C-alpha positions in Angstrom: 99.5 116.8 101.6 98.6 115.2 98.2 100.3 111.8 97.9 102.0 112.2 101.3 102.7 109.2 103.5 100.9 110.1 106.7 100.5 106.6 108.1 99.8 106.5 111.8 99.5 110.4 111.9 97.6 112.0 114.8 95.3 114.7 113.6 93.3 114.9 116.8 91.6 118.3 117.2 93.4 119.5 114.1 91.7 122.0 111.7 91.9 120.5 108.2 89.3 122.6 106.6 89.7 122.5 102.8 92.8 120.4 103.1 93.8 118.4 100.0 95.0 114.9 100.9 94.3 113.2 97.6 96.1 109.9 97.0 97.7 110.1 100.4 98.6 107.2 102.7 96.7 107.7 105.9 96.3 104.2 107.2 95.7 104.1 111.0 95.5 107.9 111.3 93.6 109.4 114.2 91.1 112.2 113.3 89.3 112.3 116.7 87.6 115.7 117.0 89.2 117.1 113.9 87.5 119.7 111.7 87.4 118.2 108.2 84.9 120.5 106.4 85.5 120.5 102.6 88.6 118.3 102.9 89.5 116.2 99.8 90.5 112.6 100.7 89.7 111.3 97.2 91.7 108.1 96.4 93.4 108.1 99.7 94.3 104.9 101.6 92.5 105.5 105.0 92.3 101.9 106.2 91.7 101.5 109.9 91.5 105.2 110.6 89.6 106.7 113.6 87.0 109.3 112.7 85.5 109.9 116.2 83.7 113.2 117.3 84.2 114.8 113.8 81.4 117.2 114.2 82.3 119.3 111.2 83.0 116.8 108.3 80.6 118.5 105.9 81.3 118.5 102.1 84.2 116.0 102.4 85.3 114.2 99.3 86.0 110.5 100.0 85.6 109.4 96.3 87.7 106.3 95.5 89.1 106.2 99.0 89.6 103.1 101.0 88.3 103.3 104.7 88.3 99.5 105.2 88.2 98.6 108.8 87.9 102.2 110.1 85.9 103.4 113.1 83.4 106.3 112.6 81.7 107.3 115.8 79.6 110.4 116.8 80.6 112.1 113.5 78.8 114.3 110.9 79.6 113.8 107.2 76.6 115.7 105.8 76.8 116.7 102.1 80.0 114.5 101.7 80.7 112.2 98.7 81.6 108.5 98.9 81.5 107.5 95.2 83.4 104.3 94.7 84.6 104.3 98.3 85.6 101.1 100.0 83.8 101.0 103.4 84.2 97.3 104.0 84.3 96.2 107.6 83.7 99.8 108.8 82.2 100.2 112.2 80.1 103.3 112.4 78.0 104.4 115.3 75.8 107.4 116.0 76.9 109.2 112.9 75.2 111.3 110.2 75.5 111.0 106.5 72.7 113.4 105.6 72.6 114.3 101.9 75.8 112.2 101.3 76.3 110.7 97.9 77.3 107.0 97.4 77.2 105.1 94.1 77.1 101.4 92.8 80.9 101.2 93.3 80.6 102.0 96.9 80.7 98.9 99.2 79.6 98.5 102.8 80.3 94.7 102.8 80.6 93.5 106.4 80.1 97.0 107.8 78.5 97.4 111.2 76.3 100.5 111.1 74.6 101.3 114.5 72.3 104.3 115.0 73.5 105.9 111.7 71.3 108.4 109.8 71.1 108.8 106.0 68.6 111.6 105.7 68.2 112.6 102.0 71.2 110.4 101.1 71.8 109.4 97.5 72.8 105.7 97.7 71.2 104.1 94.6 73.0 100.9 93.8 75.5 101.1 96.8 76.4 97.7 98.0 75.2 96.9 101.5 75.7 93.1 101.1 76.6 91.5 104.4 76.3 94.8 106.2 74.7 94.8 109.7 72.5 97.9 110.0 70.8 98.4 113.4 68.6 101.3 114.5 69.6 103.4 111.6 67.4 105.8 109.6 67.0 106.4 106.0 64.5 109.1 105.3 63.7 110.6 101.9 66.8 109.0 100.6 67.4 107.1 97.4 68.7 103.6 98.0 
């Protein structure tokens, strides 16, 4: 799926384990309840996607991707990487980013993060300017 145009695609309940979707166009795609373990979404355009009930999103690569305006709810992205990822205006709720990696090029500007957990996350320098963080937890992380 590298560089594929998958705009508006429906991946609900799909098993995309180890899928390579680098540089793909995935705007407005629906990943509700999909299995995304080890998937590579690096440099993909994923604006306004739905990532709801993704219980197996471990070790995903979102480096350089744009998820602007996306919805992340009741999902687990443990050990995933978000280096240089655009998370502006993301609405995330009740989701886990344990041991995830962010960097100074990662931006959460205007994001709404409710009940999100960042246990052991590496987010030194990530930009949370203007983000609204409520009832979240960062434990033993590096911000």
